[in-house]
C-alpha positions in Angstrom: 5.2 5.0 9.7 3.8 4.3 6.2 1.0 2.2 4.8 2.2 1.4 1.3 -0.5 1.1 -1.3 -0.8 -1.7 -3.8 0.2 0.5 -6.7 3.5 1.4 -5.1 4.5 -2.2 -4.6 3.4 -3.1 -8.2 5.3 -0.2 -9.7 8.5 -1.7 -8.4 7.6 -5.4 -9.0 6.5 -4.8 -12.6 9.4 -2.4 -13.3 7.0 0.4 -14.4 7.7 4.0 -15.0 8.2 5.1 -11.4 10.0 1.9 -10.2 13.2 3.9 -9.5 11.3 6.3 -7.2 9.8 3.4 -5.3 13.3 1.8 -5.1 14.7 5.0 -3.5 11.8 5.0 -1.0 12.3 1.4 -0.1 16.1 1.9 0.3 15.7 5.0 2.5 12.9 3.9 4.8 13.5 1.1 7.2 11.2 -1.9 6.6 10.1 -1.6 10.3 8.3 1.6 9.3 6.4 0.0 6.5 3.0 -1.6 6.5 0.8 -3.3 3.9 -2.8 -4.3 4.1 -3.9 -7.9 3.7 -6.0 -6.6 0.8 -2.9 -5.3 -1.0 -0.9 -8.4 -0.3 -3.6 -10.6 -1.8 -4.2 -8.3 -4.7 -0.5 -8.4 -5.5 -0.6 -12.2 -5.4 -3.5 -12.3 -7.8 -1.9 -9.8 -10.3 1.5 -11.5 -10.2 -0.1 -14.9 -10.7 -2.2 -13.7 -13.6 1.0 -12.3 -15.2 2.7 -15.7 -14.6 5.2 -14.0 -12.3 4.9 -16.4 -9.4 8.6 -16.4 -8.8 8.6 -12.6 -8.5 5.7 -12.9 -6.0 7.7 -15.4 -3.9 10.7 -13.1 -4.0 8.4 -10.2 -2.9 7.2 -12.3 0.1 10.8 -13.2 1.0 12.1 -9.6 0.8 9.2 -7.9 2.4 8.1 -10.2 5.2 10.6 -12.9 5.8 13.9 -10.9 5.3 12.3 -7.5 5.9 10.1 -6.4 8.7 7.1 -5.0 6.8 4.0 -5.5 8.9 0.7 -6.9 7.6 -2.5 -5.0 8.8 -6.1 -5.7 8.2 -9.6 -4.4 8.9 -12.1 -6.2 11.1 -15.8 -6.6 10.4 -16.5 -3.7 12.8 -14.4 -1.4 10.6 -16.6 -1.9 7.6 -19.1 0.8 8.6 -16.2 3.3 8.5 -15.1 1.9 5.1 -18.6 2.3 3.6 -18.7 5.8 5.1 -15.4 6.6 3.3 -16.8 5.3 0.0 -19.7 7.7 0.3 -17.9 10.6 1.8 -14.9 10.7 -0.6 -16.3 8.8 -3.6 -13.7 6.1 -3.2 -13.9 2.6 -4.6 -13.8 -0.3 -2.2 -10.0 -1.0 -2.4 -9.1 2.7 -1.9 -11.5 3.0 1.0 -9.9 -0.1 2.5 -6.5 1.4 2.3 -7.7 4.8 3.7 -9.5 3.3 6.7 -6.6 1.0 7.4 -4.2 4.0 7.4 -6.6 5.8 9.8 -7.0 2.8 12.1 -3.3 2.2 12.5 -2.4 5.9 12.4 -0.2 5.6 9.3 0.7 7.9 6.4 -0.7 6.5 3.2 1.9 6.2 0.4 0.3 6.0 -3.0 0.4 7.1 -6.6 -3.4 7.2 -6.5 -4.7 10.8 -6.7 -8.1 9.7 -5.4 -6.7 10.0 -1.9 -6.1 13.7 -2.4 -9.8 14.4 -1.9 -9.7 12.7 1.6 -9.1 14.4 4.9 -5.7 12.8 5.4 -4.5 12.7 1.7 -1.5 10.7 0.7 2.2 11.1 0.0 4.0 9.8 -3.0 7.2 7.8 -2.3 9.3 10.9 -3.1 7.3 13.1 -0.8 7.6 10.5 2.0 11.4 10.5 1.7 11.5 14.2 2.1 9.8 14.1 5.5 
């Protein structure tokens, strides 16, 4: 079970350098095994809107949630103490700490291109590493 970080989704949506790697990951892992935080979902919406790619965002929602079975997870106010602790303990920014604590809370492997997670207790996997598991 994988929590897919914002940067992984955006890599594919914006057809960036590692889009093919993300594509292989998404093809090989059942959507029922994928999770996204509400924070990532809203961040993707903001970015796609700013880039005037609203149609792409609507396709993303259709593919991931409506046609797929990716599950949306979130943190509750009582989780914020853990989030702040992660910021201090691992020198993470807010969005990375949010992803990290959500992965811990839901017992998910974090899939990300962000090397900041490598300094945490649970680390992360790239999409290619996750496929090899």
